[in-house]
N, C-alpha and C positions, 0 to 999 in steps of 0.2 A: 504494500500500500504506500503510495507516494503522497506527498503533500499537494494540496489544491493550489494551482498556480494563481497568483494575484492578478486581478484585471488591470493593475497599474504597473507601469514600467518603473524601474528604480528611479529614473529621473522625475517621473510624475509624483512618486512618493516623496522625494526630496523637495519638490516644489510645494506640495501640500504641507509638509512639515515647516518649511520656511515661511509659508503664508500664515500658518498657525502661530509660529513664534513671533512674527512681526505683528500680527493682530493682537496678541497678548501684550507685547511690549507697548503698542500704541494705546491700548486700554489702560495700562498702568500709568503711562505718561498723562493721559487725560484725567485720570483720577487724581494724580499728583498735582496737576495744574488746577483742578477744582479746589483742592485743599489750599493751594497757594493763594487763590483768589480770596478764600475765606480769611487767610492770614493777612492778606493785604487790606481787607475791610477792617479787620481787628486793629491793625496798626494805624490805619487812618482814623478810626474811632478814638484810639488812644491819643493821637496827636491833637485832634479837635477838642477832646475832653480836657486835656492838659492845658492847652492854650486858653480855652474858655474859662477854666478854673482859675488860672493865673490872672486873667483880666478881671474876673468877678471878685477875686480876693482883694484887688486894689480898691474895690467899692465895699469891702467887708461883707460880701455875699458869696462865700465859697460854695461849691457844689458838694453836697453831702455824699460821701461814699466814693469819692474820686480814687482814693488809694486802692480800694477793693476792686473797682472796675478796671483800673490800670493793671492790677495784679492778675486778674482773670484774663484780661485781653493779652497780657504778656505771655502767659502760658499758652494761649491759643496761637499767638504769632509764632512762637518758637516751635511748638509741636507740629503745627500744620505746615510749616515751611520746610521741615526736614526732608520729607520724601522727594520733593521736586529738586531740592538742592543736591541730594544724593543722585537722583536720576541724571542731572546735568553735570555731575562730577564737580560740583562747586565747593566742596569741602577742601580744606587744606590737606594736601597729600604730599608726603615726603617719600618719593619713590625713586630717588636717584640710585639707590642700591639695587632695587628690583629691575630697573631698566638695563642694568648690565647683564642680566640673565638672558639666555635664549628665549624666543617667543613661547615655546612649549612650557618652560619652567615658569615664565611670567603668567601664563594662563592658569597653571596649577595654583600659583600663589593667589591670583585673583579669585579663583573658585573657592579655595580654602578660606580666605578672609571673608568672602561673601557668605559662606556657610556659617562661619562663626558669628557674623553680623545677624544672620537670620535667627540663630539660636538666641542671641542676646535680645533682639527686638521682640521675638515671640514671647520670651519670658517677661520682658517689660510690659508688653501689651496685655498679657494675661493678668499680671499683677495690677495693672492700672484698672482693668475691668473689675477685678476682685475688690480693689479699693473703692471704685465707684459703687459697687453693690453694697459695701459696708457703709459708705457715706449716705447712700439712699436709705438703707435700713435704719441707721441711727438718726437720720434727719439733720445732719450737721449743716449749718449755714454760716454765712459770714456775719460778723458782728454788727455792722452798721446797717446794711441794706437787707440783711436776712436772705441773701441769695444762696441757693443750694450749691454745694461743691461738686456733687456727683456728675453733672453734665460735662464739666471740664475733664474730670477723670476718665469718663467714657470716651470723650473726644480724643484725648491723648492716647488712650488705649487703641482706638481705631487707627490713629496715625502710625502707631508702632506696627500694626499689622499691614498697613499700606507700605510702610518702609520695608517690611519683609517681601512684599510683592516687587518692590523696586529692586531689591537685591537679587531676587529670582530673575527679574528681567536682565540684570547685569550678567548673571550666569548664562542666560540664553544668548546674550550678545557675545560672550566669550566663546561659547560653543559654535555660534554662527560665524565667528571670525570678524565681527563688527564692533568689538568693544573699544579698542584703542583709537 
């Protein structure tokens, strides 16, 4: 008994795999861009809130809860901007040592470091979700405005999982030969 021949030639299989990989990479990039837009909205809000608060303080009418709102927004800005920054390779990278290796060794280093990153961010994401559930269960809120903390924890947990997808996209780019 022989195996059933595939209706697709090896070239067609490669094209389908390449299309799937590129489609996945494009979706991860789109999701990262969406999170970045939310981070941009949050930083713009922080800027306007701070400027308005400073102006109103000169008239002795400060905005109540500015510190809390800026703290919440700061967490959103940082967490939501990480995936697109990683996708675009915008982090500081000291790779002068790795660049001396042959391409095959560099690819192995890239894959291993991305796998380590996936492990780290999946643990971070899981623990942020657990923290969010605890904050929701206990009803913990900010002191002045009584804003709940759990949505920020959930949002940061989601961003950690998107970061894992970005790192998977990087691995796919290494495999496809389009990483560097």
